[in-house]
C-alpha positions in Angstrom: -64.1 31.7 7.6 -62.1 28.5 7.0 -63.7 25.2 8.2 -61.9 21.8 8.5 -63.9 18.6 8.9 -62.1 15.3 9.7 -63.4 11.7 9.9 -59.9 10.0 10.4 -58.2 9.2 13.7 -55.7 12.1 14.2 -53.2 10.1 16.2 -53.0 7.4 13.6 -52.5 9.9 10.9 -49.7 11.7 12.8 -47.6 8.5 12.8 -47.7 8.2 9.0 -47.9 11.7 7.5 -46.5 15.3 7.8 -49.6 17.3 8.6 -48.1 20.8 8.0 -50.3 22.2 5.3 -50.0 25.5 3.4 -53.4 26.9 2.5 -53.9 29.7 -0.1 -57.4 30.9 0.3 -58.8 34.1 -1.3 -60.6 36.7 0.8 -62.9 39.2 -0.9 -65.8 41.5 -0.1 -67.0 45.1 0.1 -65.1 47.5 2.3 -66.8 50.9 1.8 -70.0 51.8 0.0 -72.1 54.9 -0.1 -74.2 57.3 -2.0 -73.1 61.0 -2.4 -76.3 62.9 -3.1 -76.6 66.3 -4.7 -77.9 67.7 -1.4 -74.6 66.7 0.2 -72.7 68.7 -2.4 -74.9 71.7 -2.3 -74.9 72.2 1.4 -71.1 72.4 1.2 -71.4 75.6 -0.8 -74.2 77.3 1.2 -75.6 76.3 4.6 -77.5 79.5 5.4 -80.1 79.4 2.7 -83.1 77.2 2.2 -82.7 74.3 -0.2 -86.1 73.7 -1.8 -87.3 70.8 -3.9 -90.2 71.3 -6.2 -92.7 68.8 -7.5 -90.4 67.7 -10.2 -87.5 67.2 -7.7 -85.7 70.2 -9.1 -83.5 72.0 -6.5 -83.1 75.6 -5.8 -82.1 77.9 -2.9 -84.3 80.8 -1.7 -83.1 83.8 0.4 -85.7 86.4 1.3 -86.8 89.5 3.1 -90.1 91.3 3.4 -91.8 94.6 4.4 -95.5 95.6 5.0 -97.3 98.9 4.4 -100.3 99.3 6.7 -103.5 101.4 6.2 -102.6 104.1 8.6 -99.2 104.6 6.9 -100.9 105.2 3.6 -103.7 107.4 4.8 -104.4 109.0 8.2 -107.4 111.3 8.8 -106.3 114.6 10.4 -108.2 116.2 13.2 -110.6 118.8 11.9 -111.4 122.1 13.7 -114.3 124.2 12.4 -114.7 127.7 14.0 -117.8 129.6 13.6 -118.7 133.0 15.1 -122.3 132.3 14.7 -123.9 135.5 16.0 -122.5 139.0 16.2 -124.1 142.3 15.4 -122.1 145.1 13.8 -124.1 147.6 15.9 -125.9 147.6 19.2 -129.4 146.3 19.0 -131.9 147.7 21.5 -133.9 145.1 23.3 -137.2 146.9 22.4 -136.6 146.1 18.7 -136.7 142.3 19.4 -140.4 142.3 20.2 -142.1 141.3 23.4 -140.2 139.5 26.1 -140.5 135.8 25.4 -140.7 136.2 21.7 -138.2 134.1 19.7 -136.2 135.0 16.6 -134.4 132.3 14.5 -131.1 132.8 12.7 -129.9 130.2 10.2 -126.4 129.8 8.7 -125.1 127.2 6.3 -121.4 126.7 6.2 -119.1 124.6 4.0 -116.0 123.7 6.0 -112.9 122.6 4.2 -112.1 119.1 5.3 -108.3 119.1 5.9 -106.4 116.5 3.8 -102.9 115.0 4.1 -102.2 115.1 0.4 -104.1 115.1 -2.8 -106.7 112.6 -1.7 -110.4 113.3 -2.6 -112.5 111.1 -0.3 -116.2 110.5 -0.9 -117.0 108.9 2.4 -115.5 107.7 5.6 -116.8 105.0 7.9 -115.6 105.8 11.4 -114.3 103.3 13.9 -113.5 105.8 16.5 -113.1 109.5 17.4 -115.5 112.1 18.6 -117.1 115.5 17.8 -116.3 118.0 20.4 -118.5 121.1 20.5 -117.5 124.2 22.4 -120.2 126.9 22.7 -119.9 130.3 24.5 -122.6 133.1 24.6 -122.1 136.6 25.9 -125.5 137.9 24.9 -128.0 138.3 27.7 -130.7 136.1 26.3 -131.5 132.4 26.4 -132.0 130.3 23.3 -131.6 127.0 21.5 -128.7 126.2 19.2 -129.3 123.3 16.7 -126.4 121.9 14.6 -127.1 119.4 11.9 -125.6 118.0 8.6 -126.9 115.8 5.9 -123.3 114.7 5.3 -123.0 113.1 8.8 -124.9 109.9 9.6 -124.9 108.8 13.2 -126.8 105.6 14.3 -128.5 105.4 11.0 -129.9 108.9 11.2 -129.0 112.4 10.1 -126.7 114.0 12.6 -128.5 116.6 14.7 -127.4 118.2 18.0 -129.4 120.6 20.1 -127.8 122.8 22.8 -129.8 124.9 25.2 -128.3 128.2 26.0 -129.9 128.5 29.4 -128.0 131.3 31.1 -129.0 134.9 30.1 -126.2 136.4 32.2 -123.8 136.6 29.3 -121.5 134.1 30.8 -122.8 130.9 29.2 -120.4 128.2 28.1 -120.7 124.4 27.6 -118.8 121.5 26.0 -120.4 118.5 24.4 -118.8 115.3 23.2 -120.4 113.0 20.6 -118.8 109.6 19.9 -118.3 108.9 16.2 -117.9 105.1 16.3 -120.2 103.6 13.7 -120.9 107.0 12.0 -120.3 107.9 8.4 -119.1 111.1 6.9 -120.1 111.9 3.3 -117.8 114.5 1.8 -118.4 117.0 -1.1 -115.7 116.7 -3.8 -117.5 118.8 -6.4 -114.7 121.3 -6.3 -111.6 119.3 -7.6 -109.2 121.1 -5.4 -111.1 121.0 -2.1 -113.2 118.6 0.0 -116.1 120.1 2.0 -118.3 119.1 4.9 -121.5 121.1 5.1 -122.9 122.1 8.5 -126.1 124.0 9.2 -126.5 126.1 12.4 -129.9 127.3 13.7 -130.1 129.7 16.7 -133.5 130.5 18.1 -133.1 133.5 20.4 -135.7 134.0 23.2 -136.0 137.7 24.0 -135.2 138.7 27.6 -135.7 142.4 26.9 -132.0 143.1 27.2 -130.0 145.0 24.5 -127.6 143.1 22.3 -124.3 144.9 22.2 -121.9 144.8 19.2 -119.3 143.3 21.4 -121.5 140.3 22.3 -121.3 137.0 20.4 -122.4 133.4 20.2 -119.2 131.5 19.4 -119.1 127.8 18.3 -116.0 125.6 17.8 -116.7 122.2 16.4 -113.8 119.8 16.4 -113.4 116.2 15.0 -110.7 114.6 17.1 -108.8 111.3 17.3 -110.4 110.2 14.0 -109.9 106.5 13.4 -111.5 105.0 10.2 -112.9 101.6 9.5 -113.1 102.3 5.8 -112.6 105.2 3.4 -113.9 105.4 -0.2 -112.9 107.8 -3.0 -109.5 108.7 -4.4 -106.9 107.9 -1.7 -104.2 110.0 -3.3 -100.7 109.3 -4.3 -98.5 107.3 -1.8 -94.8 107.5 -2.4 -92.5 105.9 0.1 -89.2 104.1 0.2 -90.2 101.0 2.2 -86.9 99.1 1.8 -83.7 101.1 1.8 -80.6 99.4 0.4 -81.3 96.0 2.0 -78.7 93.3 1.4 -79.8 89.6 1.1 -76.7 87.7 1.9 -75.9 84.0 1.2 -72.8 82.2 2.3 -69.8 82.5 0.1 -67.9 79.4 -1.0 -65.6 77.8 1.7 -62.1 79.1 2.0 -60.7 75.8 0.7 -63.1 75.8 -2.3 -61.5 75.1 -5.6 -63.4 75.4 -8.9 -65.7 77.7 -10.8 -69.5 77.9 -11.0 -71.6 80.0 -13.3 -75.3 80.2 -12.6 -77.5 80.0 -15.6 -80.7 81.5 -14.3 -80.5 83.4 -10.9 -83.7 85.3 -10.2 -85.1 88.0 -8.1 -88.8 87.4 -7.3 -91.1 90.1 -6.1 -94.2 88.6 -4.4 -96.9 91.0 -3.2 -100.2 90.5 -1.4 -102.4 93.6 -1.7 -105.7 94.1 0.2 -105.8 97.9 -0.4 -108.3 99.0 -3.0 -105.4 100.9 -4.5 -103.1 99.7 -7.2 -99.4 100.1 -6.6 -96.3 100.6 -8.6 -93.3 98.9 -7.0 -89.9 100.3 -8.1 -86.8 98.2 -7.6 -83.9 100.6 -7.1 -80.2 100.4 -6.1 -79.9 96.8 -7.5 -76.4 95.6 -7.2 -74.6 92.2 -6.9 -72.1 91.9 -4.0 -69.0 89.7 -4.3 -66.6 88.0 -2.0 -64.1 90.9 -2.2 -66.9 93.4 -1.2 -67.0 94.8 -4.7 -70.5 95.7 -6.2 -71.7 95.4 -9.7 -75.0 97.0 -10.9 -77.9 94.8 -12.0 -79.7 96.6 -14.9 -83.3 96.0 -15.7 -85.1 96.4 -19.1 -86.8 99.8 -19.3 -90.3 98.4 -19.3 -89.8 96.5 -16.0 -89.9 99.4 -13.5 -92.3 100.1 -12.0 -93.9 96.8 -11.5 -97.7 97.2 -11.4 -99.4 95.5 -8.5 -103.1 95.0 -9.0 -105.8 95.8 -6.4 -109.0 94.1 -5.3 -112.2 95.6 -6.9 -115.1 96.9 -4.8 -116.7 93.5 -5.2 -113.5 91.9 -3.7 -113.4 94.2 -0.6 -111.6 92.4 2.2 -109.7 90.1 -0.1 -106.0 90.0 -1.0 -104.8 90.1 -4.6 -101.5 88.3 -5.2 -99.0 89.5 -7.8 -95.6 88.0 -8.7 -92.9 89.2 -11.0 -89.5 87.6 -11.7 -86.3 89.5 -12.5 -84.3 87.0 -14.5 -82.0 86.6 -17.6 -85.0 87.5 -19.8 -85.4 91.1 -18.5 -82.1 91.9 -16.9 -78.3 91.2 -16.8 -78.6 89.2 -13.5 -77.3 86.0 -15.0 -74.1 87.7 -16.1 -73.0 88.5 -12.5 -73.9 85.1 -11.0 -70.5 83.5 -10.4 -68.7 81.6 -7.7 -67.8 84.7 -5.8 -71.4 86.1 -5.6 -72.3 86.6 -1.9 -75.4 88.8 -1.9 -77.8 91.1 -3.8 -78.6 94.6 -2.6 -81.8 96.5 -3.5 -84.2 99.2 -2.4 -88.0 99.1 -2.9 -90.2 102.2 -3.4 -94.0 101.8 -3.2 -96.1 104.2 -5.3 -99.9 104.2 -4.7 -102.1 105.1 -7.6 -99.3 105.2 -10.1 -101.6 106.0 -13.0 -103.3 108.9 -11.2 -106.9 109.6 -10.2 -109.3 106.7 -9.7 -111.8 105.4 -7.2 -110.2 103.5 -4.3 -111.1 102.1 -0.9 -109.0 101.5 2.1 -110.0 99.4 5.1 -108.4 99.7 8.5 -107.2 96.1 7.9 -105.7 96.8 4.5 -102.0 96.0 4.0 -99.5 95.6 1.3 -97.1 92.7 2.0 -93.9 92.9 -0.2 -91.6 89.9 -0.2 -88.3 89.9 -2.1 -86.7 86.5 -2.8 -83.3 85.8 -4.3 -83.9 82.5 -6.1 -80.9 80.4 -7.1 -82.1 77.5 -9.3 -79.6 74.7 -9.5 -79.2 75.3 -13.2 -75.5 76.0 -13.8 -72.2 75.0 -15.3 -69.2 74.1 -13.3 -65.6 73.0 -13.7 -62.8 72.0 -11.4 -65.0 71.5 -8.3 -63.4 69.3 -5.6 -65.4 67.2 -3.1 -64.2 64.6 -0.7 -65.4 62.2 2.0 -63.5 59.9 4.4 -64.3 56.5 6.0 -62.8 54.4 8.7 -60.8 51.4 7.5 -58.8 48.6 9.0 -57.6 45.3 7.7 -55.7 42.3 9.1 -55.7 41.0 12.7 -59.3 39.8 13.0 -59.0 37.9 9.6 -56.2 35.8 11.2 -53.4 37.0 8.8 -50.9 39.8 8.5 -48.9 41.5 5.9 -46.5 38.5 5.6 -49.4 36.3 4.5 -50.5 38.5 1.5 -49.5 37.2 -1.9 -51.6 39.7 -3.8 -54.1 42.5 -3.1 -56.5 44.4 -5.3 -59.2 47.0 -4.9 -62.3 47.0 -7.0 -64.2 50.4 -7.4 -67.8 50.2 -8.8 -69.7 53.5 -9.5 -73.2 54.5 -10.6 -73.2 58.0 -11.8 -76.6 59.6 -11.7 -75.1 63.1 -11.7 -75.1 65.5 -14.7 -71.4 65.8 -13.9 -68.2 64.2 -15.3 -66.4 62.9 -12.3 -62.7 62.2 -11.8 -62.2 60.0 -8.7 -59.2 59.3 -6.5 -58.9 57.0 -3.5 -56.4 57.9 -0.8 -55.0 55.6 1.9 -54.6 57.6 5.1 -53.1 57.0 8.6 -54.8 57.9 11.9 -53.6 61.5 11.6 -55.2 62.0 8.2 -51.8 61.9 6.4 -51.9 60.5 2.9 -50.0 57.3 2.6 -50.8 56.3 -1.0 -53.4 56.5 -3.7 -55.0 54.0 -6.0 -54.7 56.0 -9.1 -51.9 58.0 -10.6 -52.2 61.7 -9.6 -52.0 62.6 -13.3 -54.5 60.0 -14.3 -57.5 59.8 -12.0 -60.3 57.3 -12.7 -62.8 59.1 -15.0 -66.5 58.5 -14.6 -68.6 59.8 -17.5 -71.6 61.9 -16.7 -75.1 60.4 -16.5 -76.8 60.6 -19.8 -78.3 64.1 -20.1 -81.3 65.2 -22.2 -81.6 68.5 -24.1 -83.0 70.2 -21.0 -79.9 69.3 -18.9 -81.6 66.6 -16.9 -80.1 63.1 -16.3 -82.2 60.5 -17.9 -79.9 57.4 -17.6 -77.3 56.2 -15.1 -73.7 55.6 -16.2 -72.0 52.5 -14.7 -68.3 51.8 -14.4 -66.1 49.2 -12.7 -62.3 49.3 -12.3 -59.9 46.9 -10.7 -56.6 48.1 -9.3 -53.9 45.6 -8.4 -51.6 46.9 -5.7 -47.9 47.0 -5.8 -45.9 45.6 -2.9 -45.4 49.1 -1.4 -49.1 49.8 -1.7 -49.9 46.6 0.1 -47.5 47.6 2.9 -49.5 50.9 3.2 -52.9 49.1 3.3 -51.9 47.4 6.6 -51.2 50.8 8.3 -54.2 52.5 6.8 -56.9 53.7 9.2 -59.0 55.9 7.0 -59.8 56.0 3.3 -60.6 59.3 1.5 -62.6 59.2 -1.7 -62.0 62.5 -3.5 -63.8 63.7 -6.6 -63.1 66.4 -9.2 -66.3 67.3 -11.0 -67.4 69.4 -13.9 -70.7 69.7 -15.8 -71.3 67.7 -18.9 -69.2 68.5 -22.0 -66.2 69.7 -20.1 -68.0 72.4 -18.1 -69.3 74.3 -21.0 -73.0 73.2 -20.9 -75.6 74.3 -18.4 -77.2 71.4 -16.5 -80.0 71.1 -13.9 -79.7 69.4 -10.5 -82.5 67.3 -9.1 -82.7 65.5 -5.7 -82.6 62.2 -7.6 -79.0 63.0 -8.7 -76.3 61.1 -6.8 -73.1 59.2 -7.1 -73.2 55.7 -5.8 -69.9 53.9 -5.1 -68.7 50.6 -3.7 -65.1 49.9 -2.9 -64.3 46.3 -2.4 -61.0 44.3 -1.9 -59.7 40.9 -3.0 -56.7 39.4 -1.1 -54.9 36.2 -1.9 -53.2 34.9 1.2 -50.9 32.1 2.2 -51.6 30.5 5.6 -49.6 27.6 7.0 -51.6 25.2 9.3 -49.6 22.7 11.4 -51.9 19.9 12.4 -49.3 18.3 14.6 -49.9 21.1 17.1 
């Protein structure tokens, strides 16, 4: 703003003096300023992942997938069917040999039934949540009687299981079906034989003599079935579980943009296995089919050290029943070749996961109906890398002249001043382009072969910036450049970056890293003021 203050009579002055005055003021001030943060740079390379900041402000991307193994997938209790021909004579028995009519005779049988298993499990006990015992009884003998079935290995409502069935029809056509709910019951199994699991049942049949003969073809037949078994908890050796729970899954992350120029080499990419285990069963997790996928769809194997696979996942102890035990393992440059394949063209990592229950063999386990194994696989890309030749740019609206009250003809000299504060662990070459409304480049501040070089922020031995680097440069424009300033509508600030020490050193990126810049202008103008008008 130019201000003129007069205390003299203008008409009197006009008679005696030429009031045409040439003023040569100087206009200066900031035009563009900003702060290019490291997040701005990183989201250019990958917008599909999750950029995470830890408590130290260190940055990394995480891409993940997960799978869960549930209790009924590990162990299911099969339906059991126990068949017993309880009573059958090899020869006909005359009724007269059975004593007086109304006399009773008791027959007792103890039977160990093999409890069917799905695999090599050897269960000690099962706490039932659902299911039922179904008893089918038929009698073709022409006598009444009482059938009692019991077992010390079945507890129902806190008592020894005992079931009494009255055979009330002496016609030889007796049949009945009974159903006993198992919810809340417990089964205690006999594992004294290493190869078989038994459930002992005792059958007592008290026959009441009707006087009829018992023919060799007549029987008392019992079928005892355990159906729709649903457990609340099982105890004992749960057996080996071996299942491919993830089959050649591919965690993808965005490749670099098509117009990307430069090279990046990651220093420490990682694959994290995170597992929550509430089974009372340890697991071995095998990582299989590990391969890196690149932009051209080619695949390169990721090899692990021999002692990595399988990864042992701990289990809660009996004192921790109902709790989850967390295990975490990292596949990184210390136990694999993963860092050797992590370049600019990396687009994803493929893998399979095999879960192996009881990998060390026989031991006591427990499984609840709520038990589960949650397996989470994360591809972790720490922003710890080296880079060279990376190009980044941003544009800003720009217009000069008109409102300031002068045009190109008034400009005697024009200069730009660029001030930078480099808090990046990157050496930055910077160029400023003048552009028209169609984004065509009109001119540049610096010679294309000699961009303005900004030294990296001062970096410690760990690759972290510990001090900001400042720089100020003044560029005096030529006449042709001044001409272009007045038709410029946008300014592009373009940077070419590489990590400290010409891109041969690994550095770390933090959210506090940024490049601050301020572009100012200083114009010396010549303005003629005619006070006679």
